[in-house]
MARDREN-146648 format. One record per residue (C-alpha): residue number from 1; residue in one letter; x, y negated, z negated. Coordinates in nm, 3 decimals, padded with zeros to 5 digits. Each point is the difference from the previous one (the first is absolute). Example, Ala and Ser with C-alpha at 12.3 -4.5 7.8 and 13.67 -1.06 7.14 Angstrom:
2
REC  resi  resn       c1       c2       c3
REC     1     a   01.230   00.450  -00.780
REC     2     s   00.137  -00.344   00.066
***
This chain:
566
REC  resi  resn       c1       c2       c3
REC     1     x  -05.421  -04.093   01.749
REC     2     x   00.255   00.015   00.281
REC     3     x   00.063   00.354   00.120
REC     4     x   00.367   00.100  -00.005
REC     5     x  -00.068   00.321   00.195
REC     6     x  -00.014   00.077   00.373
REC     7     x  -00.359   00.117  -00.027
REC     8     x  -00.245  -00.008   00.292
REC     9     x  -00.333  -00.174  -00.035
REC    10     x  -00.264   00.219  -00.160
REC    11     x  -00.170   00.104  -00.321
REC    12     x   00.319   00.094  -00.181
REC    13     x   00.170  -00.333   00.079
REC    14     x  -00.304  -00.196  -00.115
REC    15     x  -00.013   00.188  -00.327
REC    16     x   00.372  -00.049  -00.063
REC    17     x  -00.026  -00.375   00.072
REC    18     x  -00.305  -00.038  -00.225
REC    19     x   00.158   00.182  -00.294
REC    20     x   00.162  -00.193  -00.289
REC    21     x   00.307   00.223  -00.031
REC    22     x   00.132  -00.196  -00.293
REC    23     x  -00.257   00.173  -00.220
REC    24     x   00.116   00.347   00.106
REC    25     x   00.288   00.219  -00.109
REC    26     x   00.192  -00.059   00.326
REC    27     x  -00.007  -00.380  -00.041
REC    28     x  -00.003  -00.274   00.272
REC    29     x   00.085   00.102   00.356
REC    30     x   00.321  -00.205   00.003
REC    31     x   00.133   00.221  -00.283
REC    32     x  -00.081   00.334   00.169
REC    33     x   00.307   00.220   00.049
REC    34     x   00.117   00.074   00.352
REC    35     x  -00.085   00.369  -00.038
REC    36     x  -00.365  -00.084  -00.068
REC    37     x  -00.016  -00.246   00.290
REC    38     x   00.149   00.253   00.241
REC    39     x  -00.242   00.267  -00.109
REC    40     x  -00.294  -00.240   00.030
REC    41     x   00.107  -00.107   00.350
REC    42     x   00.015   00.369   00.092
REC    43     x  -00.353   00.087  -00.110
REC    44     x  -00.162  -00.330   00.106
REC    45     x   00.123   00.045   00.357
REC    46     x  -00.084   00.370   00.022
REC    47     x  -00.313   00.128   00.177
REC    48     x  -00.015   00.288  -00.248
REC    49     x  -00.201  -00.019  -00.322
REC    50     x   00.262  -00.082  -00.262
REC    51     x   00.036  -00.141  -00.350
REC    52     x   00.280  -00.053  -00.248
REC    53     x   00.011  -00.038  -00.377
REC    54     x   00.284  -00.198  -00.163
REC    55     x   00.133  -00.048  -00.349
REC    56     x  -00.098   00.134  -00.342
REC    57     x  -00.369  -00.074   00.057
REC    58     x   00.010   00.141   00.355
REC    59     x  -00.130  -00.325   00.149
REC    60     x  -00.207   00.101   00.302
REC    61     x   00.062  -00.124   00.359
REC    62     x  -00.162   00.133   00.319
REC    63     x  -00.030  -00.075   00.371
REC    64     x  -00.298  -00.063   00.227
REC    65     x  -00.032   00.368   00.088
REC    66     x  -00.030   00.098  -00.365
REC    67     x  -00.247  -00.283  -00.074
REC    68     x  -00.270   00.188   00.195
REC    69     x  -00.005   00.287  -00.250
REC    70     x  -00.022  -00.200  -00.322
REC    71     x  -00.374  -00.070   00.017
REC    72     x  -00.120  -00.219  -00.285
REC    73     x   00.349   00.010  -00.156
REC    74     x   00.140  -00.223   00.278
REC    75     x  -00.058  -00.344  -00.152
REC    76     x   00.191   00.078  -00.323
REC    77     x   00.257   00.251   00.123
REC    78     x   00.285  -00.223   00.128
REC    79     x   00.242  -00.061  -00.287
REC    80     x  -00.191   00.204  -00.258
REC    81     x   00.160   00.291  -00.189
REC    82     x  -00.044   00.320   00.197
REC    83     x  -00.140   00.182  -00.304
REC    84     x  -00.288  -00.250  -00.019
REC    85     x  -00.083   00.017   00.372
REC    86     x  -00.005   00.379   00.012
REC    87     x  -00.111   00.074  -00.356
REC    88     x  -00.262   00.245   00.130
REC    89     x   00.266   00.227   00.154
REC    90     x   00.295  -00.082  -00.224
REC    91     x  -00.001   00.334  -00.182
REC    92     x   00.040   00.175   00.336
REC    93     x   00.269  -00.222   00.152
REC    94     x   00.203  -00.099  -00.307
REC    95     x   00.221   00.313   00.013
REC    96     x   00.077  -00.077   00.366
REC    97     x   00.079  -00.364  -00.084
REC    98     x   00.232   00.114  -00.279
REC    99     x   00.192   00.218   00.247
REC   100     x   00.051  -00.297   00.233
REC   101     x   00.118  -00.220  -00.285
REC   102     x   00.240   00.278  -00.096
REC   103     x   00.149  -00.013   00.350
REC   104     x  -00.187   00.296   00.154
REC   105     x  -00.192  -00.045   00.325
REC   106     x  -00.308   00.220   00.052
REC   107     x  -00.257   00.065   00.272
REC   108     x  -00.353   00.141  -00.020
REC   109     x  -00.255   00.115   00.258
REC   110     x  -00.376  -00.024  -00.054
REC   111     x   00.039  -00.091  -00.368
REC   112     x  -00.345  -00.023  -00.168
REC   113     x  -00.090  -00.308  -00.205
REC   114     x  -00.330  -00.097  -00.162
REC   115     x  -00.017  -00.381   00.012
REC   116     x  -00.244  -00.290  -00.023
REC   117     x   00.061  -00.270   00.263
REC   118     x  -00.346  -00.068   00.144
REC   119     x  -00.206  -00.020  -00.318
REC   120     x  -00.041   00.375  -00.047
REC   121     x   00.224   00.304  -00.052
REC   122     x   00.112   00.183   00.312
REC   123     x   00.217   00.299   00.085
REC   124     x   00.291  -00.095   00.227
REC   125     x   00.308   00.168   00.149
REC   126     x   00.336  -00.158   00.086
REC   127     x   00.329   00.080   00.170
REC   128     x   00.278  -00.221  -00.141
REC   129     x   00.360  -00.029  -00.113
REC   130     x   00.143  -00.180  -00.303
REC   131     x   00.362  -00.120   00.019
REC   132     x   00.219  -00.187  -00.251
REC   133     x   00.098  -00.367   00.059
REC   134     x   00.355  -00.102  -00.102
REC   135     x   00.142  -00.344  -00.080
REC   136     x   00.347  -00.128   00.102
REC   137     x   00.160   00.198  -00.284
REC   138     x  -00.165   00.326   00.121
REC   139     x  -00.233   00.006  -00.300
REC   140     x  -00.359   00.111   00.058
REC   141     x  -00.227  -00.301  -00.046
REC   142     x  -00.319   00.130   00.156
REC   143     x  -00.151   00.223   00.267
REC   144     x  -00.173  -00.025   00.333
REC   145     x  -00.256   00.215   00.172
REC   146     x  -00.101   00.085   00.356
REC   147     x  -00.350   00.145   00.002
REC   148     x  -00.296   00.095   00.214
REC   149     x  -00.346   00.108  -00.105
REC   150     x  -00.094   00.346   00.128
REC   151     x  -00.343   00.019  -00.160
REC   152     x  -00.191   00.006   00.328
REC   153     x   00.211   00.279   00.144
REC   154     x  -00.007   00.209  -00.317
REC   155     x  -00.376  -00.036  -00.036
REC   156     x  -00.057   00.073   00.368
REC   157     x   00.217   00.310  -00.022
REC   158     x  -00.184   00.116  -00.310
REC   159     x  -00.336  -00.064   00.165
REC   160     x   00.111   00.195   00.305
REC   161     x   00.119   00.285  -00.221
REC   162     x  -00.333   00.003  -00.185
REC   163     x  -00.186  -00.006   00.330
REC   164     x   00.203   00.293   00.130
REC   165     x  -00.054   00.189  -00.325
REC   166     x  -00.374  -00.065   00.020
REC   167     x  -00.006   00.113   00.360
REC   168     x   00.194   00.316  -00.084
REC   169     x  -00.237   00.071  -00.288
REC   170     x  -00.303  -00.040   00.224
REC   171     x   00.154   00.222   00.266
REC   172     x   00.083   00.259  -00.264
REC   173     x  -00.351  -00.016  -00.146
REC   174     x  -00.155   00.027   00.344
REC   175     x   00.228   00.290   00.093
REC   176     x  -00.081   00.175  -00.328
REC   177     x  -00.373  -00.039   00.063
REC   178     x   00.032   00.143   00.349
REC   179     x   00.210   00.291  -00.122
REC   180     x  -00.252   00.086  -00.271
REC   181     x  -00.281   00.004   00.256
REC   182     x   00.197   00.212   00.246
REC   183     x   00.100   00.247  -00.273
REC   184     x  -00.359   00.121  -00.027
REC   185     x   00.014   00.107   00.366
REC   186     x   00.330   00.182  -00.043
REC   187     x  -00.074   00.241  -00.281
REC   188     x  -00.061   00.282   00.249
REC   189     x   00.373  -00.027   00.086
REC   190     x   00.093   00.110  -00.351
REC   191     x   00.326   00.166   00.104
REC   192     x   00.120  -00.326   00.159
REC   193     x  -00.079  -00.224  -00.297
REC   194     x   00.231  -00.050  -00.297
REC   195     x  -00.240  -00.185  -00.226
REC   196     x  -00.322  -00.188  -00.006
REC   197     x   00.007  -00.373  -00.035
REC   198     x  -00.322  -00.087  -00.180
REC   199     x  -00.147  -00.324  -00.116
REC   200     x  -00.159   00.176  -00.293
REC   201     x   00.318   00.052  -00.203
REC   202     x  -00.079  -00.275  -00.249
REC   203     x  -00.359   00.124  -00.026
REC   204     x   00.115   00.357  -00.069
REC   205     x   00.248  -00.111  -00.262
REC   206     x  -00.260  -00.211  -00.176
REC   207     x  -00.229   00.303  -00.012
REC   208     x   00.277   00.206  -00.156
REC   209     x   00.085  -00.274  -00.249
REC   210     x  -00.369  -00.028  -00.093
REC   211     x  -00.003   00.367  -00.101
REC   212     x   00.321  -00.038  -00.201
REC   213     x  -00.104  -00.324  -00.171
REC   214     x  -00.347   00.131  -00.079
REC   215     x   00.137   00.324  -00.142
REC   216     x   00.247  -00.188  -00.220
REC   217     x  -00.274  -00.230  -00.134
REC   218     x  -00.217   00.300  -00.090
REC   219     x   00.292   00.182  -00.165
REC   220     x   00.048  -00.303  -00.229
REC   221     x  -00.347   00.044  -00.146
REC   222     x  -00.048   00.161  -00.339
REC   223     x  -00.198   00.319  -00.043
REC   224     x   00.083   00.147   00.341
REC   225     x  -00.033   00.380   00.006
REC   226     x   00.303   00.212   00.086
REC   227     x  -00.175   00.132   00.311
REC   228     x  -00.064  -00.352   00.133
REC   229     x   00.349  -00.114  -00.096
REC   230     x   00.155   00.286   00.199
REC   231     x  -00.230  -00.075   00.294
REC   232     x   00.111  -00.364   00.023
REC   233     x   00.368   00.092  -00.045
REC   234     x  -00.036   00.245   00.287
REC   235     x  -00.167  -00.272   00.210
REC   236     x   00.298  -00.232  -00.055
REC   237     x   00.242   00.275   00.103
REC   238     x  -00.198   00.091   00.312
REC   239     x  -00.029  -00.365   00.100
REC   240     x   00.374  -00.052  -00.041
REC   241     x   00.060   00.297   00.234
REC   242     x  -00.234  -00.154   00.258
REC   243     x   00.183  -00.333  -00.026
REC   244     x   00.333   00.176   00.051
REC   245     x  -00.137   00.172   00.310
REC   246     x  -00.119  -00.332   00.138
REC   247     x   00.339  -00.167  -00.047
REC   248     x   00.161   00.304   00.160
REC   249     x  -00.206  -00.057   00.314
REC   250     x   00.106  -00.365   00.013
REC   251     x   00.367   00.086  -00.047
REC   252     x  -00.018   00.257   00.278
REC   253     x  -00.146  -00.262   00.234
REC   254     x   00.277  -00.244  -00.096
REC   255     x   00.270   00.265   00.055
REC   256     x   00.093  -00.028  -00.368
REC   257     x  -00.130   00.341  -00.104
REC   258     x   00.221   00.197  -00.235
REC   259     x   00.096   00.303   00.209
REC   260     x  -00.003   00.353  -00.140
REC   261     x   00.307   00.159   00.157
REC   262     x   00.049   00.374   00.014
REC   263     x   00.249   00.229   00.170
REC   264     x  -00.141   00.163   00.313
REC   265     x   00.098   00.114   00.348
REC   266     x  -00.095  -00.263   00.259
REC   267     x  -00.017   00.274   00.263
REC   268     x  -00.259   00.199  -00.195
REC   269     x  -00.209  -00.312  -00.050
REC   270     x   00.024  -00.084   00.372
REC   271     x  -00.126   00.347   00.094
REC   272     x  -00.301  -00.038  -00.228
REC   273     x  -00.085  -00.352   00.121
REC   274     x   00.048   00.101   00.365
REC   275     x  -00.314   00.215  -00.010
REC   276     x  -00.204  -00.300  -00.112
REC   277     x   00.158  -00.227   00.262
REC   278     x  -00.068   00.262   00.269
REC   279     x  -00.370  -00.015  -00.090
REC   280     x  -00.004  -00.382  -00.009
REC   281     x   00.193  -00.031   00.327
REC   282     x  -00.241   00.211   00.204
REC   283     x   00.051   00.268   00.263
REC   284     x   00.138  -00.234   00.270
REC   285     x   00.312  -00.083  -00.205
REC   286     x   00.273   00.263  -00.007
REC   287     x   00.163   00.010  -00.344
REC   288     x   00.357   00.129  -00.021
REC   289     x   00.158   00.060  -00.343
REC   290     x   00.380   00.031  -00.018
REC   291     x   00.145   00.135  -00.324
REC   292     x   00.363   00.062  -00.106
REC   293     x   00.119   00.333  -00.133
REC   294     x   00.119  -00.150  -00.327
REC   295     x  -00.217  -00.143  -00.277
REC   296     x  -00.056  -00.376  -00.008
REC   297     x  -00.066  -00.088  -00.363
REC   298     x  -00.092  -00.354  -00.101
REC   299     x  -00.099  -00.160  -00.330
REC   300     x  -00.313  -00.203   00.079
REC   301     x  -00.370  -00.038  -00.066
REC   302     x  -00.142   00.290   00.201
REC   303     x  -00.348  -00.144   00.042
REC   304     x   00.144  -00.327   00.131
REC   305     x   00.234   00.195   00.231
REC   306     x  -00.294   00.195   00.144
REC   307     x  -00.201  -00.321   00.040
REC   308     x   00.294  -00.156   00.187
REC   309     x   00.017   00.291   00.246
REC   310     x  -00.376  -00.017   00.060
REC   311     x   00.010  -00.376   00.059
REC   312     x   00.284   00.036   00.250
REC   313     x  -00.175   00.291   00.171
REC   314     x  -00.327  -00.192   00.035
REC   315     x   00.183  -00.305   00.138
REC   316     x   00.172   00.223   00.255
REC   317     x  -00.333   00.152   00.102
REC   318     x  -00.155  -00.343   00.051
REC   319     x   00.306  -00.121   00.197
REC   320     x  -00.060   00.285   00.249
REC   321     x  -00.375  -00.065   00.027
REC   322     x  -00.066   00.357  -00.109
REC   323     x   00.211   00.172   00.269
REC   324     x   00.373   00.077   00.018
REC   325     x   00.278   00.166  -00.199
REC   326     x   00.078  -00.052  -00.367
REC   327     x   00.326   00.130  -00.145
REC   328     x   00.068   00.015  -00.374
REC   329     x   00.340   00.108  -00.129
REC   330     x   00.208  -00.008  -00.317
REC   331     x   00.361   00.066  -00.084
REC   332     x   00.303  -00.117  -00.197
REC   333     x   00.200  -00.306   00.114
REC   334     x   00.303  -00.187  -00.127
REC   335     x  -00.086  -00.360  -00.086
REC   336     x  -00.258  -00.249   00.124
REC   337     x   00.093  -00.211   00.304
REC   338     x  -00.042  -00.378   00.015
REC   339     x  -00.373  -00.079  -00.013
REC   340     x  -00.163  -00.344   00.038
REC   341     x   00.330  -00.182  -00.073
REC   342     x   00.058   00.212  -00.311
REC   343     x   00.351   00.151  -00.009
REC   344     x   00.053   00.377   00.030
REC   345     x  -00.041   00.208  -00.316
REC   346     x   00.234   00.288  -00.075
REC   347     x  -00.112   00.324  -00.160
REC   348     x  -00.194   00.318   00.063
REC   349     x  -00.354  -00.050   00.127
REC   350     x  -00.288   00.197   00.146
REC   351     x  -00.139  -00.147   00.323
REC   352     x  -00.357   00.062   00.111
REC   353     x  -00.074  -00.108   00.359
REC   354     x  -00.339  -00.044   00.165
REC   355     x   00.019  -00.053   00.377
REC   356     x  -00.294  -00.071   00.230
REC   357     x  -00.028  -00.027   00.377
REC   358     x  -00.214  -00.313  -00.012
REC   359     x   00.041  -00.341   00.158
REC   360     x   00.259  -00.130  -00.247
REC   361     x  -00.011  -00.314  -00.213
REC   362     x   00.054  -00.348   00.141
REC   363     x   00.279  -00.215  -00.144
REC   364     x  -00.251  -00.253  -00.130
REC   365     x  -00.199   00.263  -00.188
REC   366     x   00.309   00.192  -00.119
REC   367     x   00.105  -00.283  -00.231
REC   368     x  -00.333   00.010  -00.184
REC   369     x  -00.099   00.366  -00.022
REC   370     x   00.094   00.032  -00.369
REC   371     x  -00.197  -00.309  -00.108
REC   372     x  -00.299   00.083  -00.223
REC   373     x  -00.328  -00.027   00.194
REC   374     x   00.170  -00.052   00.335
REC   375     x  -00.164   00.229   00.255
REC   376     x  -00.051   00.015   00.375
REC   377     x  -00.296   00.232  -00.037
REC   378     x  -00.366  -00.094   00.024
REC   379     x  -00.195  -00.075  -00.315
REC   380     x  -00.104   00.325  -00.161
REC   381     x   00.288   00.194   00.156
REC   382     x   00.290  -00.109  -00.217
REC   383     x   00.069  -00.182  -00.327
REC   384     x   00.344  -00.137   00.079
REC   385     x   00.116   00.162  -00.326
REC   386     x   00.139   00.329   00.131
REC   387     x   00.350  -00.113   00.096
REC   388     x   00.007  -00.237  -00.299
REC   389     x  -00.042   00.308  -00.221
REC   390     x   00.268   00.185   00.196
REC   391     x   00.273  -00.262  -00.043
REC   392     x  -00.104  -00.066  -00.360
REC   393     x   00.034   00.369  -00.085
REC   394     x   00.334   00.026   00.184
REC   395     x   00.149  -00.302  -00.179
REC   396     x  -00.124   00.105  -00.344
REC   397     x   00.144   00.347   00.056
REC   398     x   00.346  -00.129   00.084
REC   399     x  -00.030   00.041   00.376
REC   400     x  -00.112  -00.189   00.308
REC   401     x  -00.177   00.043   00.334
REC   402     x   00.129  -00.067   00.351
REC   403     x  -00.203  -00.064   00.315
REC   404     x   00.127   00.071   00.353
REC   405     x  -00.235  -00.075   00.287
REC   406     x   00.009  -00.018   00.379
REC   407     x  -00.278  -00.162   00.199
REC   408     x  -00.197   00.262   00.192
REC   409     x   00.188   00.294  -00.155
REC   410     x  -00.092   00.013  -00.368
REC   411     x   00.116  -00.071  -00.353
REC   412     x   00.201   00.181  -00.266
REC   413     x  -00.036  -00.074  -00.373
REC   414     x   00.286   00.137  -00.214
REC   415     x  -00.060   00.018  -00.374
REC   416     x   00.317   00.025  -00.212
REC   417     x  -00.018   00.126  -00.360
REC   418     x   00.289   00.090  -00.235
REC   419     x   00.086   00.369   00.008
REC   420     x  -00.026   00.187  -00.330
REC   421     x   00.164   00.322  -00.111
REC   422     x  -00.182   00.239  -00.236
REC   423     x   00.193   00.110  -00.308
REC   424     x   00.110   00.357  -00.035
REC   425     x   00.028   00.004  -00.378
REC   426     x  -00.270   00.145  -00.221
REC   427     x  -00.067  -00.316  -00.191
REC   428     x  -00.372  -00.062  -00.004
REC   429     x  -00.201  -00.295  -00.117
REC   430     x  -00.230   00.060  -00.292
REC   431     x  -00.364   00.063   00.071
REC   432     x  -00.182  -00.333   00.024
REC   433     x  -00.323   00.162  -00.108
REC   434     x   00.119   00.072  -00.354
REC   435     x  -00.169  -00.197  -00.274
REC   436     x   00.156  -00.298  -00.175
REC   437     x   00.326   00.079  -00.179
REC   438     x   00.093  -00.116  -00.348
REC   439     x   00.266  -00.271   00.023
REC   440     x   00.099   00.021  -00.366
REC   441     x   00.367  -00.073  -00.049
REC   442     x   00.037  -00.158   00.344
REC   443     x   00.047  -00.369   00.080
REC   444     x  -00.111  -00.186   00.315
REC   445     x   00.144  -00.332   00.120
REC   446     x  -00.307  -00.176   00.137
REC   447     x   00.070  -00.282   00.249
REC   448     x  -00.315  -00.203   00.081
REC   449     x  -00.038  -00.375   00.052
REC   450     x  -00.381  -00.003  -00.033
REC   451     x  -00.090  -00.040  -00.366
REC   452     x  -00.333   00.184   00.014
REC   453     x   00.135   00.292   00.202
REC   454     x   00.298   00.017  -00.234
REC   455     x  -00.228   00.021  -00.304
REC   456     x  -00.206   00.275   00.163
REC   457     x   00.309   00.199   00.098
REC   458     x   00.149  -00.036  -00.349
REC   459     x  -00.323   00.127  -00.158
REC   460     x  -00.026   00.284   00.253
REC   461     x   00.355   00.110  -00.077
REC   462     x  -00.077  -00.011  -00.370
REC   463     x  -00.307   00.219   00.053
REC   464     x   00.221   00.250   00.182
REC   465     x   00.245   00.004  -00.290
REC   466     x   00.277  -00.201   00.165
REC   467     x   00.195  -00.277  -00.167
REC   468     x   00.049  -00.295   00.235
REC   469     x   00.186  -00.326   00.036
REC   470     x  -00.162  -00.265   00.224
REC   471     x   00.223  -00.215   00.222
REC   472     x  -00.175  -00.281   00.190
REC   473     x   00.245   00.001   00.293
REC   474     x   00.290   00.189   00.151
REC   475     x   00.269  -00.211  -00.168
REC   476     x  -00.144   00.075  -00.346
REC   477     x  -00.018   00.369   00.092
REC   478     x   00.368   00.009   00.094
REC   479     x   00.083  -00.173  -00.327
REC   480     x  -00.185   00.272  -00.194
REC   481     x   00.177   00.273   00.195
REC   482     x   00.337  -00.164  -00.062
REC   483     x  -00.058   00.019  -00.378
REC   484     x  -00.046   00.379   00.006
REC   485     x  -00.137   00.164   00.312
REC   486     x   00.002   00.349  -00.156
REC   487     x  -00.301  -00.082  -00.220
REC   488     x  -00.225  -00.019   00.308
REC   489     x  -00.132   00.320   00.157
REC   490     x  -00.154  -00.184   00.298
REC   491     x  -00.044  -00.352   00.143
REC   492     x  -00.355  -00.088   00.113
REC   493     x   00.006  -00.320   00.209
REC   494     x  -00.235  -00.211   00.209
REC   495     x   00.122  -00.058   00.357
REC   496     x  -00.113  -00.357   00.068
REC   497     x   00.148  -00.237  -00.260
REC   498     x   00.157  -00.347   00.001
REC   499     x   00.375   00.012   00.058
REC   500     x   00.142   00.349   00.041
REC   501     x  -00.266   00.242   00.126
REC   502     x  -00.072   00.337  -00.155
REC   503     x   00.157   00.175   00.297
REC   504     x   00.320  -00.205  -00.037
REC   505     x  -00.004   00.073  -00.374
REC   506     x  -00.035   00.373   00.068
REC   507     x   00.293  -00.005   00.239
REC   508     x   00.213  -00.189  -00.254
REC   509     x  -00.092   00.247  -00.275
REC   510     x   00.097   00.292   00.222
REC   511     x   00.333  -00.165   00.066
REC   512     x   00.075  -00.071  -00.366
REC   513     x  -00.188   00.281  -00.177
REC   514     x  -00.055   00.285   00.246
REC   515     x  -00.145   00.233  -00.266
REC   516     x  -00.288  -00.235  -00.089
REC   517     x  -00.308   00.079   00.216
REC   518     x  -00.203  -00.288   00.142
REC   519     x  -00.374  -00.006   00.074
REC   520     x  -00.141  -00.292   00.201
REC   521     x  -00.358  -00.125   00.005
REC   522     x  -00.174  -00.245   00.230
REC   523     x  -00.340  -00.101   00.135
REC   524     x   00.161  -00.032   00.344
REC   525     x   00.350   00.070   00.117
REC   526     x   00.233   00.046   00.295
REC   527     x   00.183   00.262  -00.201
REC   528     x   00.035   00.333   00.176
REC   529     x  -00.071   00.211  -00.304
REC   530     x   00.204   00.318  -00.016
REC   531     x  -00.024   00.277  -00.257
REC   532     x   00.263   00.154  -00.223
REC   533     x   00.364  -00.070   00.077
REC   534     x  -00.081  -00.156   00.336
REC   535     x  -00.133  -00.329  -00.134
REC   536     x  -00.229  -00.169  -00.251
REC   537     x  -00.325   00.131  -00.137
REC   538     x  -00.276  -00.249   00.087
REC   539     x  -00.318  -00.033  -00.207
REC   540     x  -00.272  -00.196   00.177
REC   541     x  -00.199  -00.266  -00.185
REC   542     x  -00.258   00.027  -00.139
REC   543     x   00.108   00.314  -00.185
REC   544     x  -00.152   00.204  -00.280
REC   545     x   00.166   00.112  -00.322
REC   546     x   00.001   00.356   00.134
REC   547     x   00.171  -00.107   00.323
REC   548     x   00.258  -00.190  -00.204
REC   549     x   00.062   00.312  -00.210
REC   550     x   00.053   00.214   00.310
REC   551     x   00.251  -00.225   00.169
REC   552     x   00.202  -00.056  -00.320
REC   553     x   00.007   00.374  -00.068
REC   554     x   00.120   00.067   00.354
REC   555     x   00.277  -00.265  -00.018
REC   556     x   00.120   00.110  -00.344
REC   557     x  -00.011   00.364   00.107
REC   558     x   00.212  -00.078   00.305
REC   559     x   00.256  -00.181  -00.217
REC   560     x   00.021   00.297  -00.238
REC   561     x   00.048   00.241   00.290
REC   562     x   00.273  -00.219   00.146
REC   563     x   00.188  -00.014  -00.329
REC   564     x  -00.035   00.377  -00.046
REC   565     x   00.156   00.073   00.341
REC   566     x   00.275  -00.263  -00.017
***
């Protein structure tokens, strides 16, 4: 059949000439509308991979560039309905086709399609655009597409990503193995280490679970004496305590330990620690302690604060090779200056400075000193965890640490922690050592997303005499409070939950219902737990029924005292 198009020689032209168009929806070539001919001339003379679909059946036309991607569909594609040619991907592309036929042009990058064009299914990716085709009356009669297959690039990128991930995993595994081996040599530097990374964690947990599972199986047996029953119950409790201690060690290593803040004078603590540092530093290092006349109270974990001072003191000693001058000072300051690109922080703070007369820190090393396991010391003389602990403690406590160093002259570390002010009133917290209190007549709003923990907490509250309502998230809790907040004597909430966290919930409750006390609980947390009116009570998981009783009694007692004095 004579071609009425300006088509170059090639596969597409041959297929058009060989086709009996009279048997198709578009009819003989001489009857084709000008709009179709113009569109065909456009795609047939384009070097890009293009096709168009025309009429109610979306009769399919394509150029030589597009012919290379059809595979075994090529011989039957020219003039066939588009739905038949691409039946294997029609469910994916039909919505895009409908948009084009409705007059909306669209474009896609790396669009995935599962198709069969070489005798077997394959995953492919495409970048393409669909645009409407109009006739002389500006009515949409079809659509055309400019496309390119991006399968090779997408697969190559994915393979490269997988390769990088595998490499990173191997590096991480190798680094972990080396760190575990080195840790055995570093245990003598106990004051410098924050935690012990051990490859036996899984082994230890399996041992603990074996005791628990075995005890439970025995308790299920009939005819067990009361003495044996009590023995196995005690074994489960002891094993749970050991598991909690093990997770506590891991959280401390990861700088996710739940701190135990208390109000104390940083100056008094510095004086006490100075005697230990003087012994560790040796007789050739002159230690100078500078203290202010006024008290420097902070609300922080005292053991972690002391560990921080010791770590900084030991680093200073090593920087001076055992000989020089070490100055430790503390005092009140206003605000924290800009540190490591972080903006200044306003407020009252206590600054603790440790200055050595060593060789200083090079610029290259300075940018890495707070990285876990980074150390410039010889194996056996440093874990690389000391300064990681220091900055972790500072950040968790609401402060920061600044480093000023001069080559050949020495280094100054300045630890900033929020200043606290002791209360002068006579209000005292109830004694935590009292036995469990009867919660009869009191109601607890329990907020816990974990079903099993929620069931345990509900049963524990019932055993203590409390009524309780269980909300599975913060939004449900706020809904219950909105109904009638006065029925709740205390809110007991998990910290880590989907959506609004327990801490955010507590802050919202204090804003809306300031007389309702809030107790938070978590297995790990960044929360700086503060007692009484200063902040939230924090109960660490796992907790016992007795510990739950104590913290609820304390929170409810505080609320009663507040109402009595208001």
